[in-house]
C-alpha positions in Angstrom: -0.1 -0.1 0.3 3.0 2.3 0.9 4.2 1.7 -2.7 1.1 2.7 -4.1 0.7 5.8 -2.0 4.3 6.7 -3.1 3.3 6.2 -6.8 0.4 8.3 -6.4 2.1 11.2 -4.8 4.8 10.9 -7.9 2.0 11.9 -10.4 1.5 15.2 -8.5 4.6 16.4 -10.5 3.7 19.6 -12.4 6.3 18.8 -14.8 4.5 15.4 -15.7 1.0 17.3 -16.0 2.7 19.8 -18.3 4.5 16.5 -20.6 1.1 14.8 -20.6 -0.7 18.1 -21.7 2.0 18.8 -24.5 1.2 15.1 -25.6 -2.0 15.2 -25.9 -2.1 18.8 -27.4 0.3 18.7 -29.9 1.8 22.0 -28.9 4.8 22.7 -26.8 4.3 24.7 -23.4 7.5 27.0 -22.5 9.4 25.1 -19.6 8.7 28.1 -17.2 5.0 28.9 -18.5 4.0 28.9 -14.8 7.0 30.9 -13.4 6.9 34.1 -14.9 5.2 37.2 -13.7 5.3 39.2 -17.1 5.4 37.0 -20.2 5.6 39.7 -22.3 8.8 41.1 -20.7 10.6 37.5 -21.4 13.6 37.9 -24.0 12.2 35.4 -26.3 9.0 37.1 -26.7 10.8 40.2 -27.5 12.8 38.6 -29.9 9.6 37.0 -31.8 8.0 40.5 -31.5 11.1 42.3 -33.3 10.8 40.4 -36.5 7.3 40.5 -38.6 4.8 38.2 -36.8 3.2 35.2 -38.5 0.8 32.5 -37.7 2.8 30.3 -36.0 4.6 33.0 -34.0 1.3 34.3 -33.0 0.6 30.7 -31.8 3.6 30.3 -29.3 3.0 33.9 -27.9 -0.5 33.0 -27.2 0.4 29.7 -25.5 3.0 31.4 -23.7 0.8 34.6 -22.5 -2.7 34.0 -22.6 -4.0 34.6 -19.1 -6.9 32.4 -19.2 -4.8 29.6 -20.4 -2.3 30.4 -17.8 -5.0 30.2 -15.3 -6.2 26.7 -16.6 -2.9 25.3 -16.4 -2.5 26.7 -12.5 -5.8 25.2 -11.7 -4.3 21.7 -12.3 -2.9 22.0 -9.0 -6.4 21.8 -7.6 -6.6 18.1 -8.9 -2.8 17.8 -8.2 -3.8 18.6 -4.3 -6.5 16.4 -4.1 -4.5 13.5 -5.4 -2.0 14.1 -2.6 -4.5 14.6 0.0 -6.1 11.3 -1.1 -3.0 9.5 -0.4 -2.1 10.9 3.1 -2.8 8.4 5.5 -5.5 9.4 8.6 -3.7 10.9 11.8 -3.7 8.9 14.7 -5.3 10.2 17.9 -3.5 10.1 21.2 -5.0 11.0 24.6 -3.3 11.3 27.8 -4.8 11.2 31.3 -3.1 12.4 34.7 -4.6 11.3 37.8 -3.6 12.0 41.3 -5.2 11.0 44.6 -6.0 12.8 47.9 -3.2 10.7 49.6 0.0 12.4 49.2 1.9 8.9 49.4 0.2 7.5 46.2 2.2 8.2 43.0 0.7 10.3 39.9 -0.8 8.0 37.7 -0.7 8.2 33.9 -2.7 6.8 31.4 -2.0 6.8 27.5 -4.4 6.2 24.8 -3.9 5.8 21.0 -6.2 4.7 17.9 -6.3 4.6 14.5 -8.9 4.3 11.7 -7.8 1.3 10.1 -10.9 1.2 7.6 -10.0 4.8 6.2 -6.4 3.8 5.7 -7.5 0.5 3.9 -9.5 2.4 1.5 -6.6 5.2 0.9 -5.7 3.4 -2.6 -9.3 3.8 -3.8 -9.3 7.1 -2.7 -6.0 7.6 -4.5 -7.6 6.1 -7.7 -10.4 8.3 -7.9 -8.6 11.6 -7.4 -6.0 10.4 -9.9 -8.7 9.8 -12.7 -10.0 13.3 -11.8 -6.7 14.8 -12.4 -6.4 13.0 -16.0 -9.6 14.6 -16.8 -8.4 18.2 -15.8 -5.1 17.2 -18.0 -7.5 16.7 -21.2 -9.4 20.0 -20.3 -6.4 21.7 -19.9 -5.3 20.3 -23.2 -8.2 21.2 -24.8 -7.9 24.8 -23.9 -4.1 24.8 -25.3 -5.7 23.6 -28.3 -8.5 26.3 -28.6 -5.8 29.3 -27.7 -3.8 28.2 -30.6 -7.0 28.1 -32.9 -7.8 31.6 -31.7 -4.5 32.7 -32.2 -4.3 31.6 -35.9 -8.3 32.7 -36.7 -7.3 36.2 -35.3 -3.9 36.5 -37.1 -5.6 35.6 -40.1 -8.5 38.3 -39.5 -5.5 40.9 -38.6 -3.7 39.8 -41.8 -7.0 40.3 -43.9 -7.9 43.7 -42.5 -4.5 44.7 -43.6 -4.8 43.6 -46.9 -8.2 45.4 -47.1 -7.1 48.6 -46.0 -4.1 48.4 -48.9 -6.6 47.7 -51.4 -9.0 50.6 -50.2 -5.8 53.0 -50.3 -5.0 52.2 -53.6 -8.5 52.8 -54.8 -8.6 55.9 -53.0 -5.3 57.0 -54.8 -6.7 56.1 -58.1 -10.1 58.0 -57.4 -8.1 60.8 -56.1 -6.0 60.8 -59.6 -9.2 60.5 -61.7 -10.9 63.4 -59.6 -8.0 65.6 -60.3 -8.1 64.9 -64.0 -11.8 65.3 -64.1 -11.2 68.8 -62.1 -8.8 69.9 -65.0 -10.6 68.7 -67.8 -13.4 70.5 -66.4 -11.6 73.8 -66.0 -10.5 73.6 -69.6 -14.1 72.8 -70.6 -13.6 69.3 -72.1 -16.2 67.3 -69.6 -19.5 68.2 -68.3 -20.0 69.2 -64.6 -21.9 66.3 -64.0 -18.8 63.9 -64.7 -16.8 66.1 -62.4 -19.4 65.6 -59.7 -19.4 61.7 -60.3 -15.8 61.8 -59.7 -15.7 63.7 -56.5 -18.4 61.6 -54.8 -16.4 58.4 -55.9 -13.8 60.0 -54.1 -15.5 61.1 -51.0 -17.1 57.7 -50.4 -14.0 55.8 -50.8 -12.4 58.1 -48.1 -15.5 57.0 -45.8 -14.9 53.6 -46.7 -11.3 53.6 -46.0 -11.8 55.2 -42.7 -14.2 52.3 -41.5 -11.3 49.9 -42.8 -8.7 51.6 -40.9 -11.0 51.2 -37.9 -11.4 47.5 -38.8 -7.7 46.9 -38.7 -7.2 48.8 -35.4 -10.2 46.3 -34.1 -8.5 43.2 -35.5 -5.0 44.4 -34.2 -6.6 44.6 -30.7 -8.3 41.1 -30.8 -5.1 39.8 -31.6 -3.4 41.7 -28.8 -5.9 39.8 -26.5 -5.5 36.6 -27.4 -1.8 36.6 -27.3 -1.8 38.7 -24.0 0.1 41.6 -25.5 0.7 45.2 -23.8 2.2 48.1 -23.7 5.4 48.3 -26.2 4.7 44.6 -27.2 1.9 46.0 -29.6 3.9 47.8 -31.9 4.5 44.7 -34.3 4.3 44.1 -37.9 2.5 41.6 -40.2 5.1 39.5 -41.9 3.2 39.0 -45.2 -0.2 38.7 -46.8 -2.4 35.5 -46.4 -1.2 32.9 -48.7 -2.9 31.4 -51.8 -5.0 28.5 -51.2 -3.3 25.0 -52.2 -4.7 23.5 -55.3 -6.1 20.6 -53.1 -7.8 20.7 -49.9 -6.5 17.8 -47.7 -9.3 16.4 -45.8 -8.7 12.8 -44.2 -10.8 9.9 -45.7 -11.7 8.9 -42.1 -12.1 12.3 -40.6 -15.3 11.6 -38.2 -13.2 8.5 -36.9 -10.1 10.4 -36.5 -12.3 13.5 -34.8 -13.9 11.0 -32.4 -10.4 9.3 -31.7 -8.8 12.7 -30.8 -11.2 14.1 -28.9 -9.8 15.7 -25.8 -13.6 16.3 -24.9 -14.6 12.9 -25.2 -11.2 11.6 -23.2 -12.1 14.0 -20.4 -15.7 12.6 -19.8 -14.3 9.3 -19.9 -11.8 9.6 -17.1 -14.5 11.7 -15.3 -16.7 8.4 -15.8 -14.0 6.1 -14.5 -13.5 8.7 -11.5 -17.1 8.5 -10.5 -17.5 4.6 -11.1 -14.7 4.6 -8.6 -16.6 6.7 -6.1 -19.5 4.1 -6.5 -17.2 1.5 -5.6 -15.9 3.2 -2.7 -19.3 4.3 -1.6 -20.5 1.0 -1.8 -17.3 -0.6 0.0 -17.4 2.1 2.7 -21.3 0.9 3.0 -20.9 -2.6 3.8 -17.1 -2.6 5.4 -17.5 -2.2 9.2 -15.4 1.0 10.3 -12.9 -0.1 12.5 -10.4 1.6 14.6 -7.7 -0.1 16.6 -6.2 1.4 19.4 -3.4 0.9 22.1 -3.3 1.9 25.7 -0.8 2.2 28.6 -1.2 2.8 32.4 1.5 3.4 35.2 -0.1 3.4 38.5 3.8 4.8 39.9 5.3 1.0 39.9 4.3 -1.0 36.8 2.8 -0.1 33.3 0.1 -1.9 32.1 -0.2 -2.3 28.3 -3.1 -3.3 26.4 -5.2 -3.1 23.0 -8.5 -3.1 21.6 -10.7 -2.2 18.7 -13.8 -0.4 18.1 -16.3 -1.5 15.1 -19.0 0.6 13.8 -21.4 -2.1 12.1 -23.3 -0.9 9.1 -26.7 -1.8 9.9 -28.6 1.2 9.3 -26.6 3.5 7.2 -24.7 1.7 4.2 -24.4 4.9 2.0 -27.2 4.2 -0.1 -28.1 7.9 -0.9 -24.5 8.5 -1.9 -23.7 5.6 -3.8 -27.4 6.5 -5.5 -26.4 9.9 -6.2 -23.3 9.1 -7.7 -24.9 6.2 -9.8 -27.1 9.2 -11.1 -24.2 11.0 -11.9 -22.7 8.4 -13.9 -25.9 7.7 -15.9 -26.4 11.4 -16.9 -22.6 12.0 -17.5 -22.9 8.8 -20.0 -25.6 10.6 -21.6 -23.9 13.5 -22.3 -20.8 11.6 -23.6 -23.0 9.9 -26.3 -24.5 13.2 -27.1 -20.9 14.8 -27.4 -19.8 12.0 -29.8 -22.9 12.7 -32.0 -22.1 16.4 -31.8 -18.4 16.0 -32.6 -19.4 13.8 -35.4 -21.7 16.6 -37.1 -18.7 19.1 -35.9 -16.4 17.1 -38.5 -19.1 17.2 -41.3 -19.6 20.8 -40.6 -15.7 21.7 -40.2 -15.1 19.6 -43.8 -18.0 21.5 -45.6 -17.0 24.7 -44.5 -13.1 24.2 -46.0 -14.2 22.7 -48.9 -16.5 25.5 -49.8 -13.7 28.0 -48.4 -11.4 26.5 -50.7 -13.8 26.7 -53.8 -14.9 30.1 -53.1 -11.1 31.1 -52.6 -10.0 29.7 -55.8 -12.8 31.0 -57.7 -12.1 34.5 -56.9 -8.2 34.2 -57.1 -8.4 32.6 -60.6 -11.4 34.1 -62.3 -13.2 36.6 -60.7 -10.6 39.1 -59.5 -8.6 38.6 -63.4 -12.2 38.9 -65.1 -12.9 42.4 -62.9 -9.6 43.7 -63.9 -10.0 42.9 -67.6 -13.5 44.7 -67.4 -11.8 47.6 -65.8 -8.9 47.5 -68.2 -11.3 47.6 -71.0 -13.8 50.2 -69.6 -11.1 52.5 -69.0 -9.7 52.0 -72.9 -13.3 52.7 -73.9 -13.5 56.1 -71.7 -10.3 57.3 -73.0 -11.6 56.8 -76.6 -14.8 58.6 -75.1 -16.8 55.4 -75.6 -18.2 55.2 -72.2 -19.0 57.7 -69.7 -17.5 58.0 -65.9 -20.2 56.5 -64.4 -19.5 53.1 -66.4 -15.6 53.5 -65.7 -16.5 54.2 -61.5 -18.6 51.2 -61.7 -16.1 48.8 -63.3 -13.5 50.1 -60.6 -15.8 49.6 -57.7 -16.6 46.3 -59.1 -12.9 45.2 -59.5 -12.2 46.4 -56.2 -15.3 44.6 -54.6 -14.2 41.6 -55.8 -10.5 42.0 -54.5 -12.0 42.6 -51.1 -14.2 39.8 -51.2 -10.8 37.6 -52.4 -9.2 38.6 -49.5 -12.4 37.5 -47.0 -12.5 34.2 -49.1 -8.7 33.7 -48.2 -9.0 34.4 -44.7 -12.4 32.2 -44.5 -10.2 29.1 -45.7 -7.1 29.7 -43.7 -9.6 30.1 -40.6 -11.5 26.9 -41.7 -8.3 25.1 -42.3 -7.3 26.2 -38.6 -10.5 24.9 -37.3 -10.0 21.5 -39.1 -6.5 21.2 -37.9 -7.9 21.9 -34.1 -10.7 19.6 -34.6 -8.2 16.6 -35.5 -5.8 17.7 -32.5 -9.0 17.1 -30.4 -11.1 20.1 -29.6 -14.2 21.5 -31.8 -14.2 25.0 -32.7 -16.7 27.2 -34.0 -14.7 28.0 -37.0 -16.7 31.2 -37.6 -14.7 34.4 -38.5 -15.7 37.4 -36.3 -14.8 40.6 -38.1 -16.0 43.9 -39.5 -15.8 43.5 -43.1 -16.2 46.6 -45.3 -16.9 46.8 -48.7 -15.6 49.7 -51.2 -18.6 49.5 -53.2 -21.1 50.4 -50.4 -24.3 51.4 -51.9 -23.6 49.5 -55.2 -24.2 46.0 -56.0 -21.2 44.0 -55.9 -20.5 41.9 -58.8 -19.1 38.7 -57.8 -20.3 39.0 -54.1 -21.4 36.0 -52.0 
């Protein structure tokens, strides 16, 4: 029993917990993830932030700095402490009695009494086993939080990348419209174009200015969302984006047995299984405590001034009326309820796998369609419209409409790329064991406000 208790105490090592979480989640944890007061001030974090930031860097920073994740890792100490407590033997109870008689010639009598709860000690291994299962469940829960944090870092980073690109497109459009407005002003002053053309150019430019301001706000908001996920503050918020969003690959890699892999890797199901095993252990412990007599052994010694009298005994509490029936029934009901939730979660995970596949396939098709067909087609339309405008075959309305349609297609293409990489990050999180929403939370603003965007969703 002592060997078992020693093994139980060994599992309380925090390094063992972190190693287990790394294995489950597939993400490395900094060796001093729980030691630093301000992770942002760490030399490794400063080194990452000095270079342009990419998605992998964002994941590393989030895992090191995200306060909710750090709190979840620290809360492992709760279950770790319970394992330690479960492995402790009960304390012996010692009683000392001193008696003196009225006759001063009679010596002082001393009586010593010690008792030990034997039944409680014998059931200690069962308590350790239950607490160890609950610690395993907490490890799976923390690993799920690591996977979720990594996904949030990637998703918010892709949104920040998209916001940068959208703003760049808007600025380019604003420059083009400013040039067109200036040209129209000079032509109008020379009497070569009607006032309607000039007013149209000015209106298009002013609308683009308003949209650019909205995109600047969207960019700032996306950066702040990323700061919160990465745990950045102060000077650490002055980072730059490494590169624009990557183009989508030719084929979207989706495992054939996606649902099976999602089920097998699910940390949610693994956590629930550990909790079920822990509750089953509590049912067994409660039943054992119900029928096993509560035995307390004792030894005593009495000294009458001349000799010592030694003895021992035991007290037994017979389980005649209270056999833990209510406690056992409560644990059984808890087990049945959790089993229903386990089966429901398995169904939901299969559905989440199909949903993740559908999102990824759809996002891949849309991104390729915009990148290879719609954006090039809109660019050709604008070039041809510009040629016709220069030849005075079409008016300024047609030119502005063509420019808006091209810019709207470029913005939609950026959104499609962001949606694809976000959907891919959600798929990766699912296959690592954590289902996430996969939805993008951002404020997308179109250049063609008030106009119908060609090639829109």
